[in-house]
N, C-alpha and C positions, 0 to 999 in steps of 0.2 A: 504494500500500500504506500502511496506517495501523498503527502499533504504539505501544504504551506504552513509556515508558522505565522503568516500574516493574514489573520482573519479576525473578524469581530464576533464575539459571543453575544448572542441576544438572549437575555433572560427575562422571563415573565415576572410580573409583580403580582401581589395578591389580587386575585380576580381577573388577571389578564395573562393568558397563556401565549407566549411568544410563538408557539407553533402555528397559531392562527394567522400569523403574518406571512407564512411561506408563499401562499398563492399571490398575495399582493407583491411580495418581493420578486417573484418570478414573472410578474406580468410584463408585457411588452413595454409599456410606458416606463416602468421603474427600471427595467433592464437597459433601456435606451438612455435614461438619465445617468445611470451608473457607468455605462460604456462611454458616454460623452465626458464624464469627469475623470476618466482613467489617466493616470500618469505612468510613465515608464514604458519602454518598448519591449524588452525581453520578459519582464515580469510586471505586467500592468496591475495597477491597484488604484483604489480611490480612497479619498480621505473620509474619516469617520463623520466629519461635519457634513459631507454631502449626504450620507445615509440619514443623519439626523434631521436634515433639512427637507426630506421628502414629506410632503403633506399626506397624512393618513386620512383617506375618505371616511366620513362619519359612518357610512354603511359597513365598511370593513371593520372599523373599531367596534361597532355595535354588536356584530356577530362573531367577534374574534374567538371567543371560547367555543362556540359551536363549530366553527371552522377548525379550530385546534383539535377537537375531538375527532372530526373526520380525518384530519391529517394523521393523528395517532393511529387510527384504525387502518388507514392506507399503508402507513409505515410497517405496522405489524403484519399486514398481508404480504407486503414485499419481502420482509424477513422470512416469513413462513414459506413463501414460494421458493426463495433462494435455498433454504434448508432442504425442502423437498426435492429440488432439482439436484442438490449435492448428493442426496441419498440415492437418487436414480443413477448418478454418475458412479457412485461407489458400487452399486449393484452391477453396473455394466463392467466396471474394472474387475470386479471379483469373477465375473464370467470369463474374462480374458486370461485368467491365470491357470 
């Protein structure tokens, strides 16, 4: 696994689950704003101030916890699918020996 040490950790606060921000942050408009604010050529990055300056639509904020619950379920389903596929690979490999 490869990961950058330059990332921002978003933490929720009481009554506000940050996982509910994922669809907003991955939206085309937000991604375009972040791309426009990138600095550096080989390792592009944006400043924390740019992230903090993004206006959060009221509708997104209002249902952030409901969206977070959906995101948690989707993440669990992805993890479950990956584990199940690894199990199938292991079965196939066992048949090859």
